Legacy VTK file of the C-alpha trace (Angstrom):
# vtk DataFile Version 3.0
C-alpha trace
ASCII
DATASET POLYDATA
POINTS 96 float
35.234 75.185 121.255
37.115 76.750 124.185
36.353 80.468 124.597
39.368 82.759 124.392
40.139 84.675 127.591
40.785 88.372 127.073
43.813 89.450 129.105
44.095 92.932 130.534
46.979 94.759 128.839
47.365 98.472 129.444
49.582 101.065 127.800
50.281 104.740 127.982
48.782 106.799 130.799
46.680 103.910 132.143
49.784 101.698 132.550
51.742 104.554 134.130
48.966 105.147 136.693
48.797 101.431 137.474
52.580 101.273 138.012
52.367 104.282 140.336
49.529 102.611 142.279
51.613 99.432 142.723
54.596 101.525 143.852
52.444 103.413 146.374
50.736 100.260 147.674
54.129 98.608 148.263
55.564 101.812 149.820
58.380 101.892 147.267
59.946 98.747 148.775
60.826 95.373 147.288
58.288 92.842 148.578
61.043 90.206 148.709
64.003 91.909 150.421
62.475 95.238 151.583
65.070 97.333 149.754
64.070 100.748 148.404
63.009 100.683 144.744
63.599 103.785 142.632
60.439 105.488 141.372
59.750 104.577 137.758
60.903 100.951 138.015
58.338 98.671 136.378
56.515 96.304 138.766
56.803 92.536 138.479
53.857 90.422 137.266
52.938 87.387 139.372
51.885 85.120 137.823
54.329 85.895 135.034
52.812 87.476 131.931
53.669 84.311 129.996
51.609 82.343 132.532
48.546 84.563 132.365
49.589 87.536 134.519
47.685 90.681 133.668
48.104 94.433 133.994
46.073 94.815 137.168
46.900 95.687 140.759
46.230 92.148 142.040
48.853 90.655 139.687
51.709 93.122 140.215
54.259 93.782 142.949
57.433 95.813 143.355
60.745 93.967 143.201
64.166 95.614 143.312
66.296 95.074 140.208
68.316 92.282 141.868
65.258 90.320 143.045
63.489 90.863 139.718
66.506 89.479 137.875
66.690 86.471 140.220
62.939 85.823 139.860
63.335 85.400 136.112
66.847 83.942 135.833
67.826 81.850 138.866
66.734 78.730 140.696
65.827 80.822 143.750
63.325 82.656 141.550
60.755 80.006 142.450
61.042 80.973 146.132
60.771 84.672 145.276
57.663 83.937 143.182
56.079 82.080 146.099
56.836 84.995 148.417
55.286 87.481 145.972
52.180 85.270 145.578
51.820 85.044 149.359
52.162 88.837 149.657
49.541 89.459 146.989
47.176 86.889 148.497
47.277 88.742 151.833
46.341 91.931 149.980
43.691 90.506 147.664
42.748 87.045 149.009
43.542 85.200 145.755
41.677 81.973 145.233
44.210 79.549 143.721
LINES 1 97
96 0 1 2 3 4 5 6 7 8 9 10 11 12 13 14 15 16 17 18 19 20 21 22 23 24 25 26 27 28 29 30 31 32 33 34 35 36 37 38 39 40 41 42 43 44 45 46 47 48 49 50 51 52 53 54 55 56 57 58 59 60 61 62 63 64 65 66 67 68 69 70 71 72 73 74 75 76 77 78 79 80 81 82 83 84 85 86 87 88 89 90 91 92 93 94 95
């Protein structure tokens, strides 16, 4: 039998603090286009939540609303995802 992996999913105050930490780490700028992101905008998960992304600093990055939309809904979203992964790997040295 394959053991089930427990994903990290936060809510409430813990999720709010995590979102603030991502915003601070990324200096309130989109990691794709460097545009200012309004405080309170939810960070993007990379890998996507549906692909195993978790609520932790190493899996989240700030994207402006336009880039976030493109990441999920356009062909160029693949390129944006690669850029976000590269950014996060420089911060956390992901082993993929």
